[in-house]
C-alpha positions in Angstrom: -3.2 15.0 -18.9 -1.5 15.5 -15.6 -0.3 12.5 -13.5 0.4 12.9 -9.8 2.7 10.2 -8.4 2.6 9.4 -4.7 5.8 7.5 -3.8 6.2 5.7 -0.5 10.0 5.5 0.1 12.0 3.9 2.9 15.4 3.0 1.3 17.8 3.6 -1.6 17.7 7.4 -2.3 19.4 6.9 -5.6 16.7 4.5 -6.8 14.1 7.0 -5.9 15.9 9.6 -7.9 16.1 7.2 -10.8 12.4 6.4 -10.6 11.4 10.1 -10.6 13.8 11.0 -13.4 12.4 8.2 -15.5 8.8 9.3 -15.0 9.4 13.1 -15.0 7.7 15.2 -17.7 5.9 18.5 -18.1 2.7 16.7 -17.0 3.9 14.9 -13.9 4.2 15.8 -10.2 5.7 13.8 -7.4 4.6 13.6 -3.8 7.3 11.7 -1.9 6.8 10.3 1.6 10.0 9.2 3.3 9.5 6.9 6.3 10.2 8.9 9.5 12.5 6.1 10.7 15.1 6.9 8.0 17.2 10.1 7.2 15.3 12.2 4.8 18.3 14.5 4.0 19.8 11.6 2.0 16.8 11.6 -0.3 16.7 15.4 -0.6 20.4 15.4 -1.4 20.0 12.8 -4.2 16.8 14.4 -5.5 16.2 18.0 -4.5 12.7 19.5 -4.4 11.5 21.8 -7.2 8.2 22.9 -8.6 7.3 19.3 -9.5 8.9 17.3 -6.7 7.5 17.7 -3.2 8.6 15.9 0.0 5.8 15.5 2.5 6.5 17.5 5.6 4.3 15.3 7.8 6.0 11.9 8.0 4.6 8.7 9.3 6.1 5.5 10.8 6.2 3.0 8.0 6.5 -0.1 10.1 5.4 -3.1 8.0 1.7 -3.9 8.3 0.8 -0.8 10.3 -1.6 2.0 9.6 1.3 4.5 9.1 1.5 3.7 5.4 -2.2 4.5 5.0 -1.7 7.8 6.9 1.2 8.7 4.6 -0.9 8.1 1.6 -3.8 10.2 3.0 -1.3 13.1 3.7 -0.2 13.0 0.0 -3.8 12.9 -1.3 -4.8 15.8 0.9 -1.9 17.8 -0.5 -2.9 16.9 -4.1 -6.4 18.0 -3.4 -5.3 21.3 -1.7 -3.1 22.1 -4.8 -6.2 21.5 -7.0 -4.4 19.0 -9.1 -6.1 17.4 -12.0 -5.7 14.1 -13.9 -4.7 10.8 -12.3 -3.1 9.9 -8.9 -0.8 6.9 -9.0 0.4 5.2 -5.8 3.9 3.7 -6.1 6.5 2.3 -3.8 10.1 3.4 -4.0 10.8 -0.1 -5.4 8.5 0.2 -8.4 9.6 1.0 -11.9 7.7 1.7 -15.1 7.6 -1.0 -17.7 6.0 1.2 -20.3 7.2 4.6 -21.7 5.8 7.9 -20.4 3.9 8.3 -23.6 2.3 4.9 -23.3 1.4 5.6 -19.6 -0.2 8.9 -20.4 -2.0 7.5 -23.5 -3.4 4.5 -21.5 -4.7 6.7 -18.6 -6.1 9.3 -20.9 -7.9 6.6 -23.0 -9.4 5.1 -19.8 -10.0 8.3 -17.9 -12.4 7.9 -15.1 -11.6 4.3 -14.4 -10.3 3.3 -10.9 -7.4 0.9 -11.3 -7.4 -1.0 -8.1 -7.7 -4.7 -7.3 -10.7 -5.4 -5.1 -12.4 -8.5 -3.8 -14.8 -9.1 -0.8 -13.4 -10.1 2.6 -13.3 -12.9 3.6 -11.4 -14.1 0.6 -9.6 -17.4 -0.3 -6.8 -15.3 -1.6 -5.8 -14.4 2.0 -4.8 -17.8 3.3 -3.5 -19.1 6.7 0.0 -17.7 7.4 0.3 -15.5 4.3 1.2 -12.4 6.3 4.2 -13.9 8.1 2.9 -13.3 11.6 2.9 -15.6 14.6 -0.9 -16.1 14.9 -2.5 -18.6 12.5 -5.8 -17.4 11.2 -7.5 -20.8 10.9 -8.9 -20.0 7.5 -10.7 -16.8 8.3 -9.9 -15.4 4.9 -8.8 -12.0 6.2 -11.5 -11.3 8.7 -8.9 -11.5 11.4 -7.0 -8.6 9.9 -9.9 -6.3 10.7 -11.4 -7.8 13.8 -8.4 -8.9 15.8 -5.6 -6.7 17.3 -2.2 -6.4 15.7 0.6 -5.6 18.2 4.2 -5.2 17.1 7.1 -7.0 18.8 9.6 -4.9 16.8 9.9 -2.9 13.6 10.9 -5.9 11.6 8.9 -7.6 8.9 6.4 -10.1 10.3 7.4 -9.3 13.9 3.9 -9.0 15.4 1.2 -10.9 17.2 -2.5 -11.0 16.1 -5.0 -11.5 18.9 -8.8 -11.5 19.2 -10.5 -9.6 22.0 -10.4 -11.1 25.5 -14.2 -11.0 25.4 -14.6 -12.9 22.2 -15.1 -16.7 21.6 -12.1 -16.7 19.2 -9.7 -15.9 22.0 -10.7 -19.0 24.0 -10.6 -21.3 20.9 -6.8 -21.1 21.2 -6.5 -19.7 24.7 -3.2 -21.4 25.6 -1.6 -20.1 22.4 -3.1 -16.6 22.9 -1.9 -16.4 26.5 1.5 -17.5 25.3 1.5 -14.6 22.7 0.5 -12.2 25.4 3.4 -13.3 27.5 5.8 -12.8 24.5 4.4 -9.3 24.0 4.8 -8.4 27.6 8.4 -9.6 27.6 9.1 -7.4 24.6 7.0 -4.3 25.6 6.7 -4.6 29.4 3.0 -3.6 29.4 0.0 -4.7 27.4 -2.4 -2.3 25.6 -5.8 -1.9 27.3 -7.9 -1.9 24.0 -7.7 -5.7 23.6 -10.6 -6.0 26.1 -13.0 -4.4 23.6 -14.2 -6.3 20.6 -13.5 -4.8 17.2 -16.2 -4.5 14.6 -15.6 -3.1 11.1 -17.6 0.1 10.6 -21.1 -0.8 9.5 -21.2 1.9 6.8 -18.7 0.0 4.8 -18.3 -3.6 3.5 -14.7 -4.8 3.7 -12.9 -5.3 0.4 -9.2 -6.2 -0.1 -6.6 -6.3 -2.8 -3.2 -5.1 -3.8 -2.0 -1.9 -2.2 -1.0 -0.2 -5.5 -3.5 1.8 -7.5 -4.2 4.6 -10.0 -7.2 6.8 -9.3 -8.7 9.8 -11.1 -8.7 13.0 -9.2 -12.5 12.9 -8.9 -12.2 9.7 -6.8 -9.4 11.2 -4.7 -11.6 14.2 -3.9 -14.4 11.9 -2.8 -12.0 9.8 -0.6 -10.6 12.9 1.1 -14.2 14.1 1.8 -15.3 10.7 3.0 -12.4 10.5 5.5 -13.4 14.0 6.8 -16.9 12.8 7.4 -15.9 9.4 8.9 -12.8 10.2 11.0 -13.5 7.0 13.0 -12.5 4.8 10.1 -8.8 5.8 10.3 -8.9 5.5 14.1 -10.4 2.1 13.9 -7.6 0.8 11.8 -4.9 1.6 14.3 -4.7 -2.0 15.3 -5.6 -3.6 12.0 -3.2 -5.9 10.1 -2.1 -4.6 6.7 -4.8 -1.9 6.4 -3.1 -0.7 3.2 -4.6 -3.7 1.5 -8.2 -2.9 2.3 -8.5 0.7 3.5 -9.0 2.5 0.2 -10.5 -0.5 -1.5 -13.5 -0.6 0.9 -14.1 3.2 0.3 -14.0 2.8 -3.5 -16.4 -0.2 -3.4 -18.7 1.9 -1.2 -18.6 4.7 -3.8 -19.4 2.2 -6.5 -22.4 1.0 -4.4 -23.9 4.5 -4.2 -22.9 5.9 -7.6 -23.7 4.4 -11.0 -20.7 5.8 -12.8 -17.8 4.4 -10.7 -15.8 2.0 -12.8 -13.3 -0.4 -11.1 -10.6 -2.1 -13.1 -7.5 -4.2 -12.1 -4.3 -2.6 -10.8 -1.8 -1.3 -13.3 1.1 -2.6 -11.3 2.5 -6.0 -12.2 3.8 -8.1 -9.3 4.9 -11.8 -9.5 3.7 -13.8 -6.5 4.1 -17.2 -8.1 7.8 -18.0 -8.6 9.1 -21.0 -6.6 12.2 -21.0 -4.5 12.5 -17.3 -3.9 11.2 -14.7 -1.4 7.9 -13.3 -2.7 7.0 -11.1 -4.3 9.8 -11.6 -6.7 12.6 -9.0 -6.7 13.4 -8.7 -10.4 16.8 -9.0 -11.9 18.4 -8.8 -15.3 17.1 -12.3 -16.2 13.5 -11.1 -16.0 13.6 -8.5 -18.8 11.4 -10.5 -21.2 8.9 -11.2 -18.5 8.5 -7.5 -17.8 8.4 -6.1 -21.2 6.0 -8.7 -22.5 3.3 -7.7 -20.0 0.0 -6.5 -21.7 -0.7 -2.8 -22.1 -2.7 -2.5 -18.8 0.4 -3.1 -16.8 2.2 0.2 -16.7 4.5 -0.5 -13.7 6.1 -3.4 -11.9 7.5 -4.2 -8.5 9.7 -4.9 -6.9 13.3 -3.8 -7.8 16.3 -3.2 -5.6 19.4 -1.5 -7.0 21.5 -3.0 -4.2 20.5 -6.4 -5.5 20.5 -5.8 -9.3 20.4 -2.4 -10.9 21.2 -3.8 -14.4 17.5 -4.7 -14.8 16.7 -0.9 -14.5 19.3 -0.2 -17.2 17.7 -2.8 -19.5 14.2 -1.5 -19.0 15.4 2.0 -19.8 17.0 0.7 -23.0 14.1 -1.5 -24.1 10.9 0.4 -23.0 
């Protein structure tokens, strides 16, 4: 069975090379998106293109929390569909790494063929708590509704450097009007002018219910075909999310839950990527090191990959995984 890996990369070309070489087989293809803010030639030098490795020509801005990551993923899915690929499509970041062998990955996906491995839960959700995204606006316990109904404006390209504001015509704006006016002032000092759209109230498209979850998934090509068709028929959905916060954590999830609501044979199962969000005293999610080998290799069979890893921080853990998986 074929496996089509979509890899979103923004750093460490040598780590991308290592990830691809670790996963490469006669049944795998790689569709690599390199953030347009970094030099792609460094990646191509480390890992040249061939008949299995493709760098996406259209590149998007991968600013944290913006819709660019979603656009990059769509570009990859469209290319996979145009090439008439079969099998599974697996979305990875450049800081993911397999914690199962290629044979185990293929066997698991083949045995569960047709299942959509993506975490989903309705929004609002208690999993999305106040301040969890690192931004300057406090949501007041809205459980993620603010991500899709408020406007996200970047102060810079850095992580968490944004403001999140309700429409000027909404009640929410005036509940914290002093703070919101302060944030508008901060934005103007950074950007000189303020975007006009904040006057309009945002409402999630009524043909979908919002569902959220982890960004990383594995989907059969049948689902990917339906997603690409859905987006052609509902071009407003992508446009709507220009000002959403972290749309990568609900964009595809909401479509798949919609498909499940109109088709009886859509099976949704948890993500196959293991991420540790629970360790105390470290930046989350955990960036694994050599002390974490047992935690990684002891994960149950449904976890095929883990994130995140950084070869500049600790590449020994990658060596240990190669030796022990």
